[in-house]
Residue, then its C-alpha position, 0 to 999 in steps of 0.5 A: m182917435n176913435i170915439s164910439s157911441p154908447e151902447d143902446h140898452w133899450s131900443e123901444p119906447f117904455k110902457r110901464v115904469v116902477v120906482l121903488g124907494e124911500s121917502t124922497v120917492e114917496g114925497g112929503g112936506w118938503i115939496p109943494a105937490r106930488a107932481d114935484r116928486y122927482a119920480d113924477v118929474l121924470v115920468a113927465l119928461i118921458n111922456r113929453v118925448q114918447a108917442e104914448p104915455v107910460e104907466y107909472s107906479n110910485c112905490g116910495i115908502g117913507a123911512s123904508v130900508i133895504s131889508p130887515k138886516s138894516p139897523g134901521y129896520e126896527a125903528s122904521r116900522k115900514p115894509s122894507a124893499i126886500e119884503r115888497y119888491k115881488t108885489d110892487v115890482i115883479a107883479a107889475r112887470p115893468d120894462l123900466f125899473i128905478l131902484a132908489y135905496g141906500l139913504n136910510d141904510m147909510r144913515a142907520g150905519m148898515d154894513l155896506p157889503v150886506f146892503i149891496e148883497e140885499m140890493e143885488r138879490i132884488i136886482r137878480d130876482v127882478q131880472r129873472a122875472c121880467r127883464p126890465l131896464i134897471v136904473l140904480v139911483s145913488v144916495y142923495h145929498m143931505t145935510g142933517y147927518d146928526r139928526y133923527p136917531p137911529f138914523d144919525r150914524g151916516s156921513a158924507e164919507a159914508t155916502i160916497r162909499y155907498n155910491q161907489a159900491i152902488h155904481r160897481l153893482a150897476q156895472r156888475t149886474g148890467c144896470l144903468y147908474a144915475d149919479v144924482y149925488s153929483a148932479e146935486g153938486r153937494a149944494d146945501w140949498v137944494v136940501h130942505p131944512d129938515g136936512v134929509h130930503a131934496n127940495v123942489v130944486g133938488n128934485l128937479l136935479i135928480a129927475h133930470k139926471i135920471f132922464e139924462v142917463l136914460a136918454n144917453n143909453c136908450s134909443g127908444l126914448s127918442a123914437a117918436v122924436l126922430g120919426n117926427d124930425g124925419g117927416a118934417q119939411r126941410d128948407 
């Protein structure tokens, strides 16, 4: 039985990371400190193994949706991903781009093919402009599907459909996919009492899942470690 090694998607250390997302990326009262945001935890993990720290831009905005086509856009009153990816992402020219959208659009009942069309537009434009490694993050586990209208139209079943579609989009566009929904194990105790946001434990699970995906697919993340191991004295 032949078991092949995974494809190496990035052979150099990362230099600049941009995370574009919603409130779970931005952070808020569901975690004690900004350092507990999963994006910050992820960057700390990357910096722990690389010789040089990365530049990091947290571009999370609470209540943001993918585009004005989302049913939640009017209630959001925040810039959507479509309206800001050129300034927040392309202008920064990252070599690692984490795209984490879908939670609010799923909760607002956005038509799934339209959501995927808008997300693919962002991906294709970013790929043409600066060619970073892109990781698509699944919709997170939550519990309060019936709260906060008009963001009360989602369900666990809709979450699964969204995540399956995001996974297929990642495969079609050459992106990596981080299934943080499965990493959270559908455990309600990793969700804050507000029913929407991951708590500290949930943020740790999300960060470590994304790091796992990067570590399994990007040899550059291990370059410094391998160099140090190679120079270590052996008994």
